[in-house]
GUMI-334137 format. One record per residue: residue number from 1; y, z, x of N, C-alpha, C in turn. Coordinates in Angstrom, 2 decimals. Example, Ala and Ser with C-alpha at 12.3 -4.5 7.8 and 13.67 -1.06 7.14 Angstrom:
   n     n_v     n_w     n_u    ca_v    ca_w    ca_u     c_v     c_w     c_u
   1   -5.69    7.80   13.19   -4.50    7.80   12.30   -3.30    7.80   13.20
   2   -2.25    7.08   12.85   -1.06    7.14   13.67    0.03    7.87   12.90
//
This chain:
   n     n_v     n_w     n_u    ca_v    ca_w    ca_u     c_v     c_w     c_u
   1 -130.45   68.20  -31.54 -129.30   69.10  -31.48 -129.48   70.16  -32.57
   2 -129.47   71.44  -32.20 -129.63   72.49  -33.21 -128.51   72.42  -34.25
   3 -128.79   72.94  -35.43 -127.85   72.88  -36.56 -126.51   73.52  -36.21
   4 -126.53   74.65  -35.50 -125.27   75.32  -35.16 -124.42   74.46  -34.24
   5 -125.04   73.75  -33.30 -124.28   72.87  -32.40 -123.66   71.71  -33.18
   6 -124.40   71.16  -34.15 -123.85   70.06  -34.96 -122.67   70.55  -35.79
   7 -122.78   71.75  -36.35 -121.69   72.31  -37.14 -120.47   72.56  -36.24
   8 -120.70   73.10  -35.05 -119.58   73.34  -34.13 -118.92   72.04  -33.72
   9 -119.72   71.01  -33.43 -119.16   69.71  -33.04 -118.36   69.11  -34.18
  10 -118.88   69.22  -35.40 -118.16   68.68  -36.56 -116.86   69.43  -36.79
  11 -116.87   70.74  -36.59 -115.66   71.54  -36.76 -114.60   71.15  -35.74
  12 -115.00   70.97  -34.49 -114.06   70.56  -33.44 -113.49   69.17  -33.75
  13 -114.35   68.25  -34.18 -113.88   66.90  -34.51 -112.90   66.94  -35.68
  14 -113.20   67.72  -36.70 -112.31   67.82  -37.86 -110.97   68.43  -37.46
  15 -111.00   69.43  -36.60 -109.75   70.05  -36.14 -108.90   69.06  -35.35
  16 -109.55   68.26  -34.51 -108.82   67.26  -33.72 -108.20   66.21  -34.62
  17 -108.92   65.76  -35.63 -108.38   64.78  -36.57 -107.21   65.37  -37.35
  18 -107.34   66.62  -37.77 -106.25   67.27  -38.50 -105.01   67.41  -37.65
  19 -105.17   67.80  -36.40 -104.03   67.93  -35.50 -103.36   66.59  -35.27
  20 -104.15   65.53  -35.15 -103.56   64.21  -34.95 -102.76   63.77  -36.15
  21 -103.22   64.08  -37.34 -102.48   63.65  -38.53 -101.19   64.44  -38.70
  22 -101.18   65.70  -38.26  -99.97   66.51  -38.36  -98.91   65.99  -37.40
  23  -99.31   65.62  -36.19  -98.32   65.22  -35.20  -97.85   63.78  -35.39
  24  -98.50   63.02  -36.24  -98.12   61.63  -36.47  -97.46   61.52  -37.84
  25  -96.22   61.94  -37.92  -95.47   61.86  -39.17  -94.96   60.44  -39.37
  26  -94.72   60.02  -40.60  -94.22   58.67  -40.85  -92.95   58.36  -40.06
  27  -92.08   59.35  -39.88  -90.83   59.10  -39.17  -91.06   58.72  -37.71
  28  -92.22   59.05  -37.18  -92.51   58.71  -35.79  -92.49   57.20  -35.58
  29  -92.63   56.44  -36.63  -92.65   54.99  -36.54  -91.26   54.38  -36.74
  30  -90.28   55.20  -37.06  -88.93   54.70  -37.30  -88.29   54.27  -35.98
  31  -87.45   53.25  -36.06  -86.76   52.76  -34.86  -85.64   53.73  -34.49
  32  -85.50   53.96  -33.21  -84.43   54.82  -32.71  -83.08   54.19  -33.05
  33  -82.14   55.02  -33.46  -80.81   54.53  -33.78  -80.16   53.95  -32.53
  34  -79.34   52.90  -32.68  -78.70   52.30  -31.51  -77.70   53.26  -30.86
  35  -77.36   52.96  -29.63  -76.45   53.82  -28.86  -75.06   53.91  -29.49
  36  -74.70   52.96  -30.34  -73.38   53.03  -30.98  -73.32   54.13  -32.04
  37  -74.46   54.72  -32.40  -74.47   55.94  -33.19  -74.53   57.07  -32.17
  38  -73.37   57.64  -31.89  -73.26   58.65  -30.85  -73.73   59.98  -31.41
  39  -74.60   60.65  -30.65  -75.10   61.95  -31.08  -74.83   63.00  -30.03
  40  -74.46   64.16  -30.52  -74.22   65.31  -29.65  -75.07   66.45  -30.19
  41  -76.04   66.90  -29.40  -77.00   67.93  -29.83  -76.67   69.24  -29.14
  42  -76.64   70.31  -29.91  -76.36   71.64  -29.37  -77.45   72.59  -29.85
  43  -78.18   73.18  -28.90  -79.21   74.16  -29.21  -78.63   75.56  -29.14
  44  -79.15   76.45  -29.99  -78.77   77.85  -29.92  -79.97   78.70  -30.32
  45  -79.81   79.99  -30.36  -80.92   80.90  -30.63  -81.50   80.72  -32.04
  46  -80.74   80.18  -32.97  -81.19   80.06  -34.35  -81.65   78.65  -34.73
  47  -81.59   77.69  -33.81  -81.97   76.31  -34.12  -81.15   75.33  -33.32
  48  -80.63   74.31  -34.00  -79.81   73.32  -33.32  -78.90   72.61  -34.32
  49  -77.89   71.93  -33.80  -77.01   71.12  -34.63  -76.85   69.76  -33.96
  50  -76.61   68.75  -34.79  -76.41   67.39  -34.30  -75.14   66.85  -34.95
  51  -74.21   66.39  -34.14  -72.99   65.77  -34.62  -73.13   64.27  -34.37
  52  -73.07   63.46  -35.42  -73.25   62.02  -35.34  -71.93   61.31  -35.61
  53  -71.63   60.28  -34.82  -70.44   59.46  -35.02  -70.89   58.00  -35.00
  54  -70.50   57.25  -36.03  -70.85   55.83  -36.10  -69.76   55.00  -35.44
  55  -70.04   54.54  -34.23  -69.12   53.65  -33.51  -69.63   52.21  -33.54
  56  -70.56   51.94  -34.44  -71.09   50.58  -34.60  -70.10   49.73  -35.38
  57  -70.37   48.45  -35.50  -69.49   47.54  -36.24  -69.91   47.40  -37.70
  58  -70.89   48.20  -38.12  -71.34   48.17  -39.52  -71.77   49.57  -39.95
  59  -71.86   49.77  -41.24  -72.36   51.02  -41.78  -73.79   51.22  -41.32
  60  -74.13   52.45  -40.94  -75.47   52.75  -40.44  -76.14   53.80  -41.33
  61  -77.44   53.64  -41.51  -78.26   54.63  -42.21  -79.16   55.26  -41.16
  62  -78.98   56.56  -40.94  -79.74   57.25  -39.91  -80.22   58.61  -40.40
  63  -81.23   59.13  -39.70  -81.71   60.47  -39.97  -82.07   61.13  -38.66
  64  -81.98   62.46  -38.66  -82.34   63.26  -37.49  -83.83   63.55  -37.59
  65  -84.57   63.18  -36.54  -86.01   63.42  -36.49  -86.24   64.76  -35.81
  66  -86.98   65.63  -36.50  -87.20   66.99  -36.03  -88.69   67.19  -35.77
  67  -89.04   67.67  -34.60  -90.43   68.02  -34.31  -90.72   69.39  -34.91
  68  -91.88   69.53  -35.53  -92.40   70.77  -36.08  -91.63   71.32  -37.27
  69  -90.85   70.47  -37.93  -90.13   70.86  -39.15  -89.73   69.57  -39.87
  70  -89.31   69.66  -41.12  -88.91   68.44  -41.84  -87.71   67.75  -41.19
  71  -87.70   66.43  -41.29  -86.57   65.64  -40.80  -85.39   65.78  -41.75
  72  -84.22   65.36  -41.31  -83.04   65.39  -42.17  -83.17   64.32  -43.25
  73  -82.32   64.38  -44.26  -82.26   63.26  -45.21  -81.73   62.01  -44.49
  74  -81.81   60.89  -45.15  -81.25   59.65  -44.62  -79.75   59.65  -44.96
  75  -78.92   59.61  -43.92  -77.47   59.63  -44.10  -76.90   58.22  -43.97
  76  -76.00   57.86  -44.86  -75.25   56.61  -44.75  -73.91   56.95  -44.14
  77  -73.64   56.40  -42.96  -72.40   56.72  -42.24  -71.59   55.44  -42.07
  78  -70.40   55.37  -42.67  -69.58   54.16  -42.54  -69.03   54.01  -41.12
  79  -68.52   52.84  -40.82  -67.91   52.59  -39.51  -66.84   53.64  -39.25
  80  -66.92   54.30  -38.10  -65.95   55.34  -37.75  -66.25   56.68  -38.40
  81  -67.27   56.74  -39.23  -67.60   57.97  -39.94  -68.37   58.95  -39.09
  82  -68.42   60.18  -39.56  -69.10   61.27  -38.86  -70.03   62.00  -39.82
  83  -71.03   62.65  -39.25  -71.95   63.45  -40.05  -72.44   64.60  -39.19
  84  -72.56   65.77  -39.79  -73.02   66.96  -39.09  -74.33   67.40  -39.73
  85  -75.35   67.66  -38.92  -76.63   68.16  -39.40  -76.95   69.47  -38.68
  86  -77.37   70.46  -39.44  -77.70   71.77  -38.87  -79.13   72.14  -39.24
  87  -79.92   72.54  -38.27  -81.27   73.06  -38.51  -81.29   74.52  -38.09
  88  -81.67   75.38  -39.02  -81.85   76.80  -38.72  -83.32   77.12  -38.86
  89  -83.93   77.60  -37.79  -85.34   77.96  -37.81  -85.87   78.10  -36.41
  90  -87.07   78.64  -36.31  -87.67   78.89  -35.01  -88.58   77.76  -34.54
  91  -89.12   76.98  -35.46  -90.13   76.00  -35.09  -89.59   74.61  -34.78
  92  -88.51   74.20  -35.43  -88.03   72.83  -35.29  -87.27   72.57  -34.00
  93  -87.50   71.36  -33.46  -86.80   70.92  -32.25  -86.29   69.51  -32.47
  94  -85.09   69.22  -31.99  -84.54   67.88  -32.08  -85.45   66.91  -31.32
  95  -85.79   65.80  -31.96  -86.59   64.76  -31.32  -85.73   63.54  -31.01
  96  -85.06   63.00  -32.07  -84.28   61.79  -31.90  -83.45   61.54  -33.16
  97  -82.67   60.50  -33.11  -81.96   60.00  -34.29  -82.49   58.60  -34.55
  98  -82.93   58.34  -35.78  -83.58   57.08  -36.10  -82.88   56.38  -37.26
  99  -83.03   55.07  -37.33  -82.52   54.34  -38.49  -83.48   54.59  -39.65
 100  -82.95   54.53  -40.85  -83.79   54.76  -42.04  -83.40   53.80  -43.15
//
């Protein structure tokens, strides 16, 4: 294999590995929040908002998982409590709500 082909193959392999590490964020392994954490997601031209309500029988710790942008902080929401999260930006998209 000529040297240029080996360099090209190595570059493609490195790019693929880099892309895989970017798309596999630690939060991707978090468990999805149970259905008793009710979420209402609203998209708009500037981003999105998520309104969370804890209808579980215990205090819940949850975070909003965002694709292509940082996730929300971990919120502690008491029974019957509510939390509002707003993302402003062009790149981020709502993925899910996870326990943390």
